MARTI-867119 format. One record per residue (C-alpha): x, y, z; residue in three letters; residue number from 1. Coordinates in steps of 0.05 Angstrom, whole numbers, plus 5000, padded with zeros to 4 digits. Example, Ala and Ser with C-alpha at 12.3 -4.5 7.8 and 13.67 -1.06 7.14 Angstrom:
2
      x      y      z   res     n
   5246   4910   5156   ALA     1
   5273   4979   5143   SER     2
//
This chain:
331
      x      y      z   res     n
   7540   7352   3724   UNK     1
   7488   7429   3703   UNK     2
   7498   7494   3691   UNK     3
   7457   7499   3767   UNK     4
   7524   7463   3797   UNK     5
   7587   7494   3761   UNK     6
   7550   7567   3773   UNK     7
   7555   7547   3852   UNK     8
   7610   7518   3846   UNK     9
   7647   7589   3806   UNK    10
   7594   7638   3860   UNK    11
   7567   7656   3787   UNK    12
   7493   7652   3772   UNK    13
   7473   7596   3707   UNK    14
   7463   7666   3664   UNK    15
   7537   7679   3679   UNK    16
   7561   7620   3662   UNK    17
   7519   7612   3603   UNK    18
   7547   7677   3573   UNK    19
   7623   7654   3601   UNK    20
   7610   7587   3547   UNK    21
   7576   7630   3494   UNK    22
   7608   7707   3495   UNK    23
   7672   7704   3541   UNK    24
   7692   7766   3519   UNK    25
   7628   7794   3556   UNK    26
   7652   7762   3623   UNK    27
   7709   7802   3653   UNK    28
   7767   7767   3664   UNK    29
   7764   7745   3735   UNK    30
   7689   7710   3719   UNK    31
   7708   7670   3660   UNK    32
   7771   7644   3695   UNK    33
   7730   7634   3758   UNK    34
   7681   7597   3706   UNK    35
   7736   7554   3663   UNK    36
   7765   7527   3742   UNK    37
   7691   7501   3753   UNK    38
   7680   7471   3687   UNK    39
   7754   7430   3700   UNK    40
   7734   7414   3755   UNK    41
   7658   7381   3727   UNK    42
   7679   7357   3662   UNK    43
   7618   7407   3645   UNK    44
   7591   7391   3569   UNK    45
   7550   7451   3553   UNK    46
   7486   7422   3516   UNK    47
   7487   7468   3445   UNK    48
   7406   7436   3434   UNK    49
   7370   7507   3457   UNK    50
   7425   7559   3442   UNK    51
   7418   7522   3382   UNK    52
   7350   7524   3361   UNK    53
   7347   7595   3388   UNK    54
   7399   7621   3335   UNK    55
   7375   7576   3278   UNK    56
   7443   7547   3277   UNK    57
   7476   7477   3291   UNK    58
   7540   7498   3286   UNK    59
   7551   7436   3248   UNK    60
   7575   7421   3168   UNK    61
   7554   7345   3139   UNK    62
   7606   7333   3086   UNK    63
   7592   7265   3038   UNK    64
   7649   7242   3005   UNK    65
   7665   7162   2972   UNK    66
   7715   7143   3015   UNK    67
   7753   7156   3080   UNK    68
   7815   7107   3055   UNK    69
   7828   7143   2988   UNK    70
   7902   7189   3006   UNK    71
   7857   7247   2949   UNK    72
   7803   7253   2992   UNK    73
   7820   7262   3057   UNK    74
   7871   7316   3041   UNK    75
   7807   7355   3028   UNK    76
   7776   7327   3088   UNK    77
   7841   7375   3125   UNK    78
   7832   7419   3093   UNK    79
   7757   7444   3092   UNK    80
   7771   7410   3175   UNK    81
   7820   7458   3180   UNK    82
   7776   7515   3155   UNK    83
   7725   7489   3194   UNK    84
   7745   7489   3265   UNK    85
   7771   7550   3267   UNK    86
   7707   7579   3256   UNK    87
   7688   7533   3306   UNK    88
   7634   7484   3266   UNK    89
   7635   7409   3276   UNK    90
   7643   7375   3215   UNK    91
   7606   7308   3200   UNK    92
   7629   7256   3147   UNK    93
   7610   7208   3107   UNK    94
   7621   7160   3050   UNK    95
   7584   7132   3001   UNK    96
   7611   7070   2967   UNK    97
   7607   7099   2901   UNK    98
   7536   7075   2917   UNK    99
   7474   7135   2895   UNK   100
   7428   7099   2935   UNK   101
   7478   7110   3000   UNK   102
   7500   7168   2982   UNK   103
   7413   7191   2994   UNK   104
   7412   7161   3058   UNK   105
   7475   7205   3077   UNK   106
   7444   7262   3057   UNK   107
   7375   7251   3077   UNK   108
   7401   7228   3153   UNK   109
   7447   7293   3151   UNK   110
   7388   7348   3130   UNK   111
   7356   7299   3186   UNK   112
   7398   7343   3238   UNK   113
   7391   7403   3211   UNK   114
   7470   7412   3184   UNK   115
   7484   7492   3162   UNK   116
   7519   7474   3110   UNK   117
   7531   7401   3057   UNK   118
   7597   7385   3030   UNK   119
   7582   7330   2962   UNK   120
   7639   7304   2926   UNK   121
   7608   7293   2853   UNK   122
   7559   7337   2808   UNK   123
   7536   7269   2786   UNK   124
   7463   7255   2846   UNK   125
   7403   7206   2834   UNK   126
   7343   7258   2830   UNK   127
   7324   7244   2891   UNK   128
   7391   7266   2922   UNK   129
   7381   7326   2884   UNK   130
   7311   7337   2904   UNK   131
   7333   7338   2983   UNK   132
   7394   7378   2981   UNK   133
   7354   7446   2920   UNK   134
   7295   7431   2979   UNK   135
   7343   7441   3034   UNK   136
   7346   7517   3044   UNK   137
   7430   7517   3065   UNK   138
   7497   7524   3035   UNK   139
   7502   7478   2984   UNK   140
   7570   7461   2952   UNK   141
   7596   7424   2904   UNK   142
   7658   7381   2893   UNK   143
   7713   7349   2851   UNK   144
   7680   7357   2792   UNK   145
   7652   7411   2739   UNK   146
   7579   7430   2711   UNK   147
   7538   7471   2679   UNK   148
   7476   7449   2733   UNK   149
   7507   7468   2796   UNK   150
   7452   7451   2865   UNK   151
   7500   7512   2889   UNK   152
   7563   7534   2889   UNK   153
   7618   7494   2864   UNK   154
   7691   7494   2878   UNK   155
   7734   7441   2832   UNK   156
   7760   7423   2759   UNK   157
   7737   7376   2691   UNK   158
   7762   7303   2701   UNK   159
   7751   7300   2627   UNK   160
   7796   7368   2609   UNK   161
   7849   7342   2649   UNK   162
   7842   7274   2615   UNK   163
   7838   7308   2558   UNK   164
   7914   7332   2578   UNK   165
   7956   7270   2602   UNK   166
   7929   7237   2533   UNK   167
   7943   7290   2491   UNK   168
   8006   7280   2523   UNK   169
   8036   7216   2517   UNK   170
   8012   7213   2458   UNK   171
   8068   7278   2441   UNK   172
   8108   7246   2451   UNK   173
   8095   7188   2403   UNK   174
   8056   7137   2434   UNK   175
   8009   7108   2381   UNK   176
   7970   7039   2415   UNK   177
   7947   7077   2490   UNK   178
   7892   7026   2533   UNK   179
   7844   7058   2577   UNK   180
   7858   7027   2649   UNK   181
   7796   7030   2716   UNK   182
   7745   7027   2758   UNK   183
   7671   7042   2720   UNK   184
   7622   6999   2745   UNK   185
   7603   7050   2802   UNK   186
   7570   7111   2800   UNK   187
   7633   7153   2809   UNK   188
   7619   7209   2746   UNK   189
   7686   7222   2746   UNK   190
   7719   7155   2720   UNK   191
   7662   7165   2664   UNK   192
   7689   7216   2651   UNK   193
   7753   7212   2647   UNK   194
   7748   7141   2606   UNK   195
   7694   7195   2556   UNK   196
   7754   7242   2535   UNK   197
   7799   7172   2539   UNK   198
   7761   7155   2485   UNK   199
   7742   7225   2446   UNK   200
   7814   7245   2441   UNK   201
   7846   7184   2413   UNK   202
   7790   7189   2361   UNK   203
   7808   7255   2352   UNK   204
   7882   7252   2352   UNK   205
   7898   7165   2319   UNK   206
   7839   7173   2270   UNK   207
   7823   7093   2260   UNK   208
   7852   7072   2328   UNK   209
   7823   7021   2364   UNK   210
   7792   7040   2423   UNK   211
   7810   7006   2481   UNK   212
   7775   7019   2548   UNK   213
   7791   6954   2610   UNK   214
   7751   6958   2672   UNK   215
   7760   6934   2729   UNK   216
   7696   6910   2752   UNK   217
   7673   6880   2813   UNK   218
   7762   6884   2830   UNK   219
   7744   6963   2843   UNK   220
   7800   7008   2871   UNK   221
   7868   6972   2890   UNK   222
   7929   6966   2878   UNK   223
   7914   6901   2851   UNK   224
   7863   6922   2807   UNK   225
   7908   6968   2778   UNK   226
   7970   6891   2769   UNK   227
   7903   6856   2730   UNK   228
   7899   6924   2682   UNK   229
   7970   6911   2663   UNK   230
   7954   6833   2657   UNK   231
   7888   6845   2608   UNK   232
   7927   6902   2575   UNK   233
   7979   6849   2561   UNK   234
   7940   6782   2544   UNK   235
   7875   6826   2501   UNK   236
   7922   6890   2473   UNK   237
   7991   6850   2464   UNK   238
   7997   6924   2415   UNK   239
   7982   6979   2472   UNK   240
   8048   7015   2485   UNK   241
   8018   7062   2544   UNK   242
   7974   7042   2596   UNK   243
   7940   7100   2626   UNK   244
   7902   7100   2686   UNK   245
   7848   7129   2708   UNK   246
   7888   7132   2784   UNK   247
   7954   7130   2807   UNK   248
   7934   7074   2859   UNK   249
   7909   7023   2788   UNK   250
   7975   7057   2758   UNK   251
   8015   7030   2826   UNK   252
   7985   6972   2823   UNK   253
   8009   6970   2740   UNK   254
   8077   6979   2748   UNK   255
   8081   6934   2789   UNK   256
   8068   6874   2761   UNK   257
   8110   6909   2710   UNK   258
   8168   6900   2743   UNK   259
   8153   6823   2767   UNK   260
   8149   6805   2705   UNK   261
   8220   6843   2673   UNK   262
   8181   6896   2631   UNK   263
   8225   6951   2632   UNK   264
   8172   7015   2639   UNK   265
   8172   7065   2605   UNK   266
   8217   7027   2551   UNK   267
   8168   6955   2545   UNK   268
   8105   6997   2550   UNK   269
   8097   7057   2584   UNK   270
   8055   7085   2661   UNK   271
   7989   7138   2673   UNK   272
   7966   7148   2718   UNK   273
   7914   7203   2749   UNK   274
   7917   7245   2828   UNK   275
   7985   7251   2851   UNK   276
   7985   7212   2913   UNK   277
   8047   7212   2947   UNK   278
   8072   7155   2940   UNK   279
   8072   7171   2865   UNK   280
   8130   7199   2857   UNK   281
   8177   7157   2888   UNK   282
   8170   7090   2854   UNK   283
   8214   7076   2806   UNK   284
   8204   7101   2749   UNK   285
   8161   7162   2796   UNK   286
   8097   7164   2751   UNK   287
   8070   7217   2702   UNK   288
   8004   7239   2723   UNK   289
   7959   7286   2740   UNK   290
   7959   7327   2797   UNK   291
   7897   7347   2830   UNK   292
   7880   7404   2881   UNK   293
   7858   7365   2929   UNK   294
   7873   7398   3001   UNK   295
   7852   7459   2969   UNK   296
   7790   7434   2945   UNK   297
   7767   7440   3011   UNK   298
   7796   7500   3036   UNK   299
   7758   7539   2997   UNK   300
   7690   7485   3003   UNK   301
   7702   7509   3082   UNK   302
   7707   7579   3065   UNK   303
   7648   7577   3026   UNK   304
   7590   7548   3069   UNK   305
   7612   7604   3126   UNK   306
   7611   7662   3077   UNK   307
   7540   7636   3056   UNK   308
   7519   7617   3128   UNK   309
   7544   7684   3141   UNK   310
   7484   7709   3089   UNK   311
   7440   7662   3073   UNK   312
   7426   7715   3005   UNK   313
   7486   7715   2964   UNK   314
   7490   7675   2912   UNK   315
   7526   7610   2885   UNK   316
   7589   7609   2865   UNK   317
   7625   7565   2820   UNK   318
   7703   7567   2831   UNK   319
   7741   7535   2783   UNK   320
   7817   7512   2812   UNK   321
   7843   7470   2750   UNK   322
   7904   7419   2748   UNK   323
   7974   7403   2741   UNK   324
   8016   7346   2687   UNK   325
   8054   7326   2731   UNK   326
   8121   7306   2679   UNK   327
   8168   7233   2709   UNK   328
   8190   7168   2683   UNK   329
   8134   7131   2683   UNK   330
   8116   7154   2603   UNK   331
//
């Protein structure tokens, strides 16, 4: 179905149909009603390509995230989509699987489609990806991290500071033999920042204490990997009195494994997580964790993209949304 055919059915000119689709406020109510009825009858889909070429805008924004299945990133995407849809912009998603090569491929593919802006989870990228983004001449917003050298704008928080706070907390509660558990084999710089903060805080707070770090390796990020972490902590470091997990996913698995073994949490071993997933407050005992501003990260990133597409000369900004220590019964 073509524009001319819709115009014929509506009894108006093709230019009037185009005007009604692009700027409905510029046509009369009767004309708009006739055009919309004709579009509905014919299932006509406006071709945006020509208008996009004329305006040099695509009406789209690309977001590159580690994984769609994790609730924290799903919440960020939800906040982002809400803001962008209100502005009439469409969101494209790509998942890297924590692979820097895959991230570079996605960035190349998205930039080839000329989005109006691009949103990245994380601030650690390959040199090629950084160069692609810097040369793109479109608004770039990095999220979920903190950096002294962002590519464009930045919305997030310091993963290192957050993990330092939770380690300080468990030590203040009297735990003296903490073990870190997480996935360090992938290209997740945020997990590495949490590990480094664990090491530095234990070194500062407990001089001479062994630094215990467990990596799930090929097991990745899963509840089953969390069960494995508790198993290894008990086998390799039986003195462990608190397992400090890099994610609530791990902490959930560790809690299930502890209960299967008849261990009391936190009496026999304490557990902490990171992320404050919805399930975390409903576990028994509920998880002590770090609450992150998942939805707000998406909303603020979307707002920055909209503002900067309206003013390409606007200076990039860095917005620290912080984090919150949530104290519950697991530690």
